[in-house]
C-alpha positions, 0 to 999 in steps of 0.5 A: 401385505397390503394395508396400513402398518406401523413401523418403528425405526431405531436410530442406526437401524438398517431396514430394507438396505436403508441405514437410518443413522442420520435420522432421529424421530423423523429428524436429520443431521447434516453440516456444511463448512466453507473457508474464506478467503481460500488463499492468503499470503503472509511473511515468515513469522507472521500469522494469517487468519481465515473465517470458517463458516459452519452451516447446520443443514439438518433439522435438529440443533447440533454441535460440531467439533472443528479440527485442522490439519496441514501438510507443512506442520505450521502452527494451526489454531481454531477459535472456538474449536466447538460450535453449537449451531441451531438448525438451519443457521450458521456460526463462524470460527477463526482459523489462525495459521502461524508461518514459521520464521524459517519458512522459505518464500513462495512455499505453500501450506494446504490446510484442511478443516473438518466439522464433525457432528457431535450428534453423529460422528459419521456426519461431517464436512471439510474444506481447504485453504492455502497459506502462501509465504511472500518475500519480506519487502520493506518500504522504499528508500527515500529519493535524493533530489537533484534539480532544481537546486535548493535556493535556485532562482530561475526565469523558467516557469516550466522547470524540469524536476529530477531525482533518484529512484527510491529502491523498491519503489512501485511509484513516486509522487512529486509535490510542488507547492507555494506553501512549505506545508504542502497542504494545497500543492500546485503540482501533485503528480503520481509517477511510475517506479522508474520515473525520475524526471517531470517537466511542468507543462505550459502555461507554467508556474506563477512567479513565486517561491516554491517548495518541492519533494518526492515521495517513494511508495510501495505496498509496505509504506512510503518514504519522503525525500528532503524538501528543496525551495526555488524561486521563479521570477520571469520579470526582468529587473529595470535597466540600471542607470550608471552613476560614476565614473561619468561617461568619457571620464579621465581618471588617474587613480588605480582603484575606481569605484563604480556606482549605479541606481540603487538595486531592487531587493533580490536583484543581483548585478554582473559588472563588465569592464573592457577596453573594447566597446564591444565587450 
């Protein structure tokens, strides 16, 4: 009938086809759950972790029981497994997934996490994430240096460097420095996975002693080659002055000593002797 009436509703009671199981004295229980990231990769025998956010969307403080299931039977753990969350707030648990040693690369495990209200077990929410098995890849092998040779002296100030490709390398870094500690390299060049040569561009390197090495790099680490040294000297030495035997000398000895002006440090000489003036 028309007019004002007082109606008393008990928790869980149905009135007019409306179930009041989620209401208590005008309050509501509700929950939302989300997992991040939704996808992670790991190696066989490894563990991947996810953040499980549980939001209390109701108007009452509540506690939630967390449960995890999967389709591959991998090791699952939730910490903590029960979250007490004030109304309108969020708390986070950690989902750990242990990938079996025997897991085949490229396989996936789908994990479902459910948050269930302890105030009303009909109130729950769930979310899914995926764990993916990757290939076990090691750091790359070290490159072997080919040229310039160790200790080489050259008058080419735009030398070409050559090395072998590091196995499993995604990139190679060439370092050339006039200090053997490579603290401020003259050349610091990042090259590709299949690059094994590099030529210095003009105007080139200054006359000096240099050290060089190559670092092979991939996502799992890096590996350095040995270090080689070389000298660039683009200034020709002074012309030597011949000493003995004198020009047009006639000698009657089988063993002849040849002399010329005293050499500079670091200079070597080739002596040519011929019975033809054209050599």
